[in-house]
C-alpha positions as CSV (number, residue, x, y, z in Angstrom):
1,M,3.5,10.7,20.7
2,D,3.9,13.8,18.5
3,L,5.3,12.5,15.2
4,H,6.2,16.0,14.0
5,L,4.4,15.6,10.7
6,G,2.8,19.0,10.7
7,G,2.9,20.7,7.3
8,R,4.5,17.8,5.5
9,L,2.8,16.9,2.2
10,A,1.7,13.2,1.8
11,L,0.4,11.6,-1.3
12,V,-1.6,8.4,-0.6
13,T,-2.4,6.4,-3.7
14,G,-5.5,4.2,-3.3
15,G,-6.4,6.7,-0.5
16,S,-10.2,6.6,-1.1
17,K,-10.9,3.2,0.5
18,G,-9.6,0.6,3.0
19,I,-6.1,0.8,4.3
20,G,-5.3,3.8,2.1
21,L,-8.2,5.8,3.5
22,A,-7.1,4.9,7.0
23,C,-3.6,6.0,6.3
24,A,-4.8,9.3,4.9
25,R,-6.9,9.8,8.0
26,G,-4.0,9.0,10.3
27,L,-1.6,11.3,8.6
28,L,-4.2,14.1,8.7
29,A,-4.5,13.5,12.4
30,E,-0.8,14.0,12.8
31,G,-1.0,17.4,11.0
32,A,0.2,16.4,7.6
33,R,-1.3,17.8,4.4
34,V,-2.8,15.0,2.5
35,V,-3.7,14.3,-1.1
36,I,-5.5,11.1,-1.9
37,A,-5.3,9.5,-5.4
38,S,-7.8,7.1,-6.9
39,R,-9.0,6.1,-10.4
40,S,-12.6,7.0,-9.4
41,S,-13.7,10.6,-8.9
42,A,-16.8,9.3,-7.1
43,H,-14.7,7.4,-4.6
44,I,-12.5,10.4,-4.1
45,A,-15.5,12.6,-3.4
46,A,-16.9,10.1,-0.9
47,A,-13.5,9.9,0.9
48,L,-13.0,13.6,1.0
49,A,-16.3,13.9,2.9
50,E,-14.6,11.9,5.7
51,L,-11.2,13.8,5.4
52,P,-11.6,17.5,6.2
53,G,-8.8,19.4,4.7
54,A,-7.5,16.7,2.4
55,Q,-7.5,17.0,-1.4
56,G,-7.9,14.5,-4.1
57,I,-6.6,13.7,-7.6
58,S,-8.0,11.2,-10.1
59,A,-5.4,9.1,-11.8
60,D,-4.8,5.5,-12.9
61,F,-1.4,4.6,-11.6
62,V,-1.3,1.5,-13.8
63,D,-0.5,4.1,-16.6
64,A,3.0,5.4,-16.1
65,E,2.4,8.6,-17.9
66,A,-0.8,9.3,-15.9
67,A,1.1,8.6,-12.7
68,A,3.9,11.0,-13.6
69,R,1.4,13.7,-14.6
70,A,-0.5,13.2,-11.2
71,I,2.8,13.6,-9.2
72,E,3.8,16.7,-11.2
73,K,0.3,18.2,-10.7
74,V,0.4,17.6,-6.9
75,E,3.8,19.1,-6.6
76,D,3.0,22.1,-8.8
77,E,0.0,22.9,-6.7
78,G,1.1,21.9,-3.2
79,G,4.9,21.9,-3.2
80,P,7.3,19.0,-2.8
81,I,5.8,15.7,-1.7
82,D,7.5,14.6,1.5
83,I,5.7,11.2,2.0
84,L,4.4,8.8,-0.6
85,V,2.1,6.0,0.7
86,N,1.4,3.4,-2.0
87,S,-1.9,1.6,-1.4
88,A,-3.4,1.6,-4.9
89,G,-4.1,-1.5,-6.8
90,A,-4.7,-5.1,-5.9
91,A,-4.3,-8.1,-8.1
92,K,-7.4,-10.1,-8.8
93,R,-7.3,-13.5,-7.1
94,V,-7.4,-16.2,-9.8
95,A,-7.7,-20.0,-9.2
96,V,-4.5,-21.7,-10.3
97,D,-6.2,-23.6,-13.2
98,D,-7.5,-20.3,-14.5
99,L,-4.1,-18.6,-14.6
100,S,-2.8,-17.5,-18.0
101,P,0.0,-15.2,-19.2
102,A,-2.6,-12.5,-19.4
103,A,-3.7,-13.0,-15.9
104,W,-0.1,-12.9,-14.6
105,R,0.5,-9.7,-16.5
106,A,-2.7,-8.1,-15.2
107,A,-1.6,-9.0,-11.7
108,F,1.7,-7.2,-12.1
109,D,0.1,-4.2,-13.7
110,A,-2.5,-3.9,-10.9
111,K,0.0,-4.2,-8.0
112,F,3.6,-4.0,-9.0
113,F,3.5,-1.4,-11.7
114,S,0.8,0.8,-10.0
115,Y,3.4,1.2,-7.2
116,I,6.5,1.5,-9.4
117,N,4.9,4.1,-11.7
118,A,4.5,6.3,-8.6
119,I,7.8,5.5,-7.1
120,D,10.0,6.0,-10.1
121,P,9.4,9.7,-10.9
122,L,9.0,10.7,-7.2
123,V,12.0,8.9,-5.7
124,K,14.2,10.8,-8.2
125,R,12.7,14.1,-7.2
126,M,13.1,13.2,-3.5
127,A,16.7,12.3,-4.0
128,A,17.4,15.6,-5.8
129,R,15.9,17.4,-2.7
130,G,17.8,15.1,-0.3
131,R,14.7,14.0,1.6
132,G,11.6,11.9,1.4
133,V,9.9,8.8,2.6
134,I,8.1,6.1,0.5
135,I,6.0,3.5,2.2
136,N,4.6,0.6,0.2
137,I,1.6,-1.3,1.6
138,I,2.4,-4.8,0.1
139,G,1.0,-7.9,1.7
140,S,2.1,-11.2,3.2
141,G,1.0,-13.0,0.0
142,G,4.5,-12.2,-1.3
143,K,6.1,-14.4,1.4
144,V,3.9,-17.5,1.3
145,A,2.5,-19.0,-1.9
146,S,-1.2,-19.5,-2.1
147,P,-3.0,-21.3,-4.9
148,T,-5.6,-18.5,-5.1
149,H,-3.0,-15.7,-5.1
150,L,0.0,-16.9,-7.1
151,A,0.1,-14.0,-9.6
152,G,-0.7,-11.3,-7.0
153,G,1.7,-12.9,-4.5
154,S,4.5,-12.9,-7.0
155,A,3.8,-9.2,-7.6
156,N,4.0,-8.6,-3.9
157,A,7.3,-10.5,-3.7
158,A,8.7,-8.3,-6.4
159,L,7.6,-5.2,-4.5
160,M,9.5,-6.4,-1.4
161,L,12.7,-6.8,-3.4
162,A,12.2,-3.4,-5.0
163,T,11.6,-1.9,-1.6
164,A,14.8,-3.3,-0.2
165,G,16.8,-2.4,-3.3
166,L,15.5,1.1,-3.6
167,G,15.9,1.7,0.1
168,N,19.6,0.6,-0.2
169,A,20.2,2.7,-3.4
170,Y,18.8,5.9,-2.1
171,A,19.7,5.8,1.6
172,S,22.8,7.9,1.1
173,R,20.6,10.5,-0.7
174,G,18.2,11.1,2.1
175,V,15.3,9.0,0.9
176,R,13.9,6.1,3.0
177,V,11.9,3.3,1.3
178,V,9.9,1.0,3.6
179,G,7.3,-1.8,3.1
180,V,4.5,-2.9,5.3
181,N,3.0,-6.4,5.0
182,P,-0.5,-6.6,6.5
183,T,-2.2,-9.8,7.1
184,L,-5.9,-10.1,6.5
185,T,-7.3,-6.6,7.2
186,D,-11.0,-5.9,7.6
187,T,-11.6,-4.2,4.2
188,S,-13.7,-4.8,1.1
189,R,-10.6,-5.9,-0.8
190,V,-10.1,-8.8,1.7
191,Q,-13.8,-9.7,1.3
192,E,-13.1,-10.3,-2.4
193,G,-10.2,-12.5,-1.5
194,L,-12.4,-14.6,0.9
195,E,-14.9,-15.0,-1.8
196,A,-12.2,-16.4,-4.1
197,R,-11.1,-18.8,-1.4
198,A,-14.6,-20.0,-0.9
199,R,-15.0,-20.7,-4.6
200,Q,-11.6,-22.4,-4.8
201,E,-12.3,-24.7,-1.8
202,G,-16.0,-25.2,-2.4
203,I,-17.0,-23.8,1.0
204,S,-19.2,-21.1,2.2
205,L,-18.0,-17.5,2.6
206,Q,-18.6,-17.7,6.3
207,D,-16.4,-20.8,6.5
208,A,-13.7,-19.2,4.4
209,R,-13.6,-16.2,6.8
210,Q,-13.6,-18.5,9.9
211,R,-10.7,-20.6,8.5
212,S,-8.7,-17.5,7.6
213,V,-9.1,-15.9,11.0
214,E,-8.3,-19.2,12.8
215,A,-4.9,-19.2,11.0
216,I,-4.0,-15.9,12.7
217,P,-2.6,-16.4,16.2
218,L,-3.9,-13.1,17.4
219,G,-7.4,-14.5,16.6
220,R,-8.7,-11.6,14.5
221,M,-8.2,-9.6,11.3
222,A,-6.2,-6.4,11.5
223,R,-8.1,-3.1,11.6
224,P,-7.1,-0.6,8.9
225,E,-6.3,1.9,11.6
226,E,-3.7,-0.4,13.0
227,I,-1.9,-0.5,9.7
228,A,-2.2,3.3,9.4
229,D,-0.7,3.8,12.9
230,A,2.4,2.0,11.7
231,V,2.6,3.9,8.5
232,A,2.4,7.3,10.3
233,F,5.3,6.2,12.5
234,L,7.4,5.0,9.6
235,A,6.7,8.3,7.8
236,S,8.1,10.3,10.7
237,D,11.6,11.2,11.8
238,R,11.0,8.8,14.8
239,A,11.7,6.1,12.2
240,S,14.7,7.9,10.6
241,Y,16.9,4.8,10.8
242,I,14.4,2.4,9.3
243,T,14.7,1.8,5.5
244,A,15.1,-1.0,2.9
245,V,13.0,-3.4,5.0
246,T,9.4,-4.6,5.0
247,L,7.6,-4.7,8.3
248,G,5.4,-7.8,8.9
249,M,2.0,-7.0,10.4
250,D,0.5,-10.5,10.2
251,G,-0.6,-11.2,13.8
252,A,2.2,-13.8,14.2
253,Q,0.8,-15.8,11.3
254,Y,4.2,-16.2,9.7
255,P,6.8,-16.3,12.5
256,T,9.9,-16.2,10.4
257,V,13.4,-14.8,11.0
258,L,14.4,-12.2,8.5
């Protein structure tokens, strides 16, 4: 299927690793121009070696001013951003007895505000132009509470509400805002989560992985490329009537009616 993304400019935050890297690769394959963002210049350089034709920008999107400067720089050098894929930032998993106000705040900075700081300046630019798509990679932890992911899950839940609300608010102005909720995806970030579960439950890492996979009816973790395929579709005009919703990609783990 030709998604007609040729020439469109996509900014992928967190695009140097994991799902973000897979999204950047998938959008490139569809003909989009891609800029990846990461805090680490070294990670950007490593990713660009795998992404011929892409560009990179180093910025910490937890910092609102740094995020705004990065967006301005990308648009000054490449033209209007047509697609924003937010995949930067992940809240550290903290055992419930170790939570503190500082830990809760850090979780929201890492996940919620790293997305909002990109969305806020760009959604307004997109609305002024009358076009644009924002796709937030969120996570199923925002739907089902986990004792090892309460702070991060709460940030995810807030992002789902922001996605719905912004999608509703900007629909009449030509901007779509969509979320994607992956289940466990085979990335280094998920590996860190499994390590936290192993510590919390006093089990081995292998057992934590096995128990997590057994809870997924499809019987396996998602591949980053599978999430990226959905993102590419949602970014395209083929999905022009999809906005203000979050797509569950959890392998039937949470069979709920929305």
